[in-house]
N, C-alpha and C positions, 0 to 999 in steps of 0.2 A: 307586518306582525305577524306575518299567518306564516308566513315564511323562512320570518327568523324563529317562531316553535319550533319548527317540519324540521329546517337543518340542530339548532340548539339539545328534542327532545325528542326528535322523528324515528323511528321504525321502518326494520325491512316490512311490504305486505307482505300477508299476512298471506299463507297458505292457500285455496279453495278446495271445496272442500264437499266432498258428494254425498248429498244425502241418500242414508238407506232405510229407510222410517218415511211415514207423513207428518205433514203435523194435524193433528186431530184439534189440536183446542186452540183459537185465541185469546184468555181471558182477560178485555182490555177496562179497565174498573183501574181510577185516580188511583196513586199512592192510596195508603192511610186507607183502603177500603177489606185490609183482614184478607193481605193479598197470600204475606205468609204460610195462613190460615188454611184459603184454597191452597198453593205449592207446596202444601205438606199432604192436602184430603186425595189430590190431583196421581199425586207419587202414591200413596193406597191400595191407590184403584188400579196401579200400570203403566205411570202414562211418566217414561222421563224429563221431568219438571224441567224448566229456563226458569228462573227470579231473575227483580230488577238482583240482590245479595251476587247466584252467581258471577256478575255480571261487578259488583263491584268488586269485585274477593279474586277476579281472573288478573292471572299471570302471569300469561301471554300480553305483553305493552303490545306488538302490533296486533290485539285483533279492541283493545283499550283505545287506539290512536281511529283505528278504523268508525270503530262507530263514533269518533270525536266528530272524525272526516263527515259521518253521518250526516249529525247534526249540524255540525254548522252546514252543511251542504241546503238540508230541509228551515232552518230559523237564519240561512244570514246567507245565504242562496240567491237562485236567479228571477232576478224584478220583479221577473211577472208571474210572481209566485207558482212556476211547474215545473215541480219535483220529481224524478222521476231515483227512489232506492228499486235494484233489482232483486228479485230472487234470493242471487246467487249468491250477491250480499250480508244477507238477513241466515242464508246457509252459514257464511263463513261465522259468525257471532254465536247461534246457537246448538251446529252441529244438527246430530240427530233426535234434539229434542223435539217432545211428538204433543206439548203443552208448552207456550209460554206465557208469562202474567209480572206486569207490574215490566218496570223500565218502559223496559223496548215497543208494551205495548202504548203505553204512558207517554210516549216519546212521536211512534210512529205510529197511528192504532188504523189511520189513508192505507198506510204505505203497506203495511202487514195483512189489509184487506185482500188488495191487490195481488198482494205475492201467495198471499196461502186461500184464490178463495174456492177448495175443496172446508178448510175450517170447520168448527163448526166454534158460534162469538158466544163467551158467560161475559159479563157486563157489570160483575161484581159492585156492589154499591153501599153507600149506609146512610141506613134511616133520619140517623141525623146532625143533618146539614153545621151545628153548628157544632159538634163536639167529632165533628168531623175536621173544619178548621181547627178547630185548636189543639189536634190532636199532629193537623201536620205542619203547624206555627212552631209547635211545641219540638219536634222529630228538625225535617228540616233548619228550619230559619233562626231556630233559636241555642239547637246542640249541635249543628254540621254547616246553615250559609254563618254565621259566627263566629265561626271559631281561629282563633288566629296562629292556631296550632293548626289548623286546614291549612289554614291557605300563604301561611310557610311552608309546611311539608310543599307545597306545587313544586316549589322555585327545584327541592335537589332530588326527584326521584320522577324520572322522562312517563312513569307508568301512574304514579299524580297525579304528575302534570295532565294526560290526559285521560283522567278521572276528572281529578277537577273541569278540567272545560267540558267536557258533553252535559253534565249533570250542570254544573256551579254558574261559569262562567258561561253556557248558549241553552240549556237544556232548559234549568229554570224555567231563567225567565223568554226561554221560548213559552213556552207555555203558558205560561202567566202572564205573558204579551208587556212585560215590562223591560226596565234595562237592567235590571237584575234581580236579585232572589226573590230575598229581601220584601223587594218591593210589590211585585206581580203577586206574591201571595199575600201581603193583603193588606192588599188591595182589591186582591181583585180574583182568590182565591172560590171563590162560593161561585160567579157567577160563568165564568172557565168552568167548576163542577155540574153543573148546567146544561151548560155548551155544550162537554165533547161527552156527557151522558145521550144528549137530543142528538148529536152527530150520529153517536154507534149506532141507537135506536134509525136514522133515518136510514145511514147504510145498507146492512143486512135486514132480509128478508126472515120476516120475526117468527116463521116458525125453526130460521135454524138460528134463533136468538135465547139465549135464556138469561132474564133478570130475576139477582139474584144476590142476596145479602148475607154473612158466615151465619146469622140467629133463623135461617128457614135450613140450612144445618143439607142430612147428608138426601131423605128421598129429591130434590127436585135436581137436583144433578148424576145422583146416577143415573134415572128416569132417564134428563136430556140425554147423555152419553151413554149409555142402555149399556150400564154396568152393575150390577153387583149389591149392595148396599153391605156395608163393612161391617160386622159383628161388631162397632171398636165404635167409643166419645167422636163429638165430630173434632178433629184437630180444636186447638185456643193458639199460640201463641202471641206474636209479634207484637206488645203492650207497650207506648212508650218505653219502657223502663227493655224491654227486651234490643229495643232497639238505640236504645241509652250505649249498650252493652254491646253490639253491629260494632256500634260505630268506634264503640272502645279499641275494638279484638283490631280493624283498619287501622289504626290509630300505631297499635304498638305492631304493626306487623311489619308495618311502610317503615318505622317509625328511622328502626339501625338503618341501612338504606335510609333513608334519606339526612342521620348526623355521618355516614359512611363520605356519603356524597358533599355530604360540607366541610367537613376533613379534606380532602381534599380538597375541595377549591383555597381552602382556608389556607395551605400549603401554595399551593401553584400560587399565590394570591401574593403572599409572604417572600419567593423564593424570585417574582416578576419583581416584586419591589426591591426586596433590596441585587437587586442587579441595577436598576435601573441608580439604585444610590449609589455602589460605586462608581460604574460608570462614570453615572456626575463631576462626584471625587476628583475623578482621575481626569477629570475638565476646568478643575476648580484652578491651578495652578498655569494654565492657559489661559483659563480667566482676568485670574488677578494680569500678566501679563498684556493685556487688554488693555486691560484701563491704564496704568504708568504708561504706558504707551502716549493713550489719548491723551491723558492727564500732561505727560512730556510734553506730549504739540501744543495744550494748552495754553500753554504757556511762555510759549516760540511765537505764539501767531496777538 
């Protein structure tokens, strides 16, 4: 099945990237823990930041395919669980970003820590786990995973196909330990959240870790990163309404391509069908003559 995916939707391998800036910060909190606000804050502090939305709106299909293949390698790979993802592979995805937030950090937290051991780590958390669960269920399950439009679009856009694979087919089911995104989030989200946070706390030295929430604002974040506190309010964004707006934008952006490919598919299938019908009609007289001969032979015997 995966070989067929690569045949139908595959892109050439992306070019290697030689990093010119170090990764300074990895923000390893789960989705819906203020990742968008945190990414805006890091940009305000002068750090080139790679957020999950940068992956979602990535125009280069080869990078989306690479990320989907890394997800598959981790969550559907070696039976002994020995997974290695290189720094060079991450560099292709995030380029010269100095901070990484959201999707990649959620999917590959241990691998990113191994690839960039020099980076400081922010564990962005949400104090109310019930509010966090309601948010992730509404945005990821109800607005994305249960969308028939999104499910259908994956078949008519190569870029969207790999995006769907890395998140909904393999990524979220892998993170939340289930066969589907919906079942994983609705059954396991809260304990997965706790285990993820405990894993990060256990892997990162205390002096290199800041546990932080949006309510904490600028002060602890700037102190941890040795940055001056900006003279402006801390950014607050990406509530469920903002998320729905971004998802709608993605659908509209990719829909034109999907409709074009759907039209080409329909025209091609129509042409093939017409050719087969014409060919078959040309054979009907021959078949009829053969039938007459069989009838005559039967009467003779």
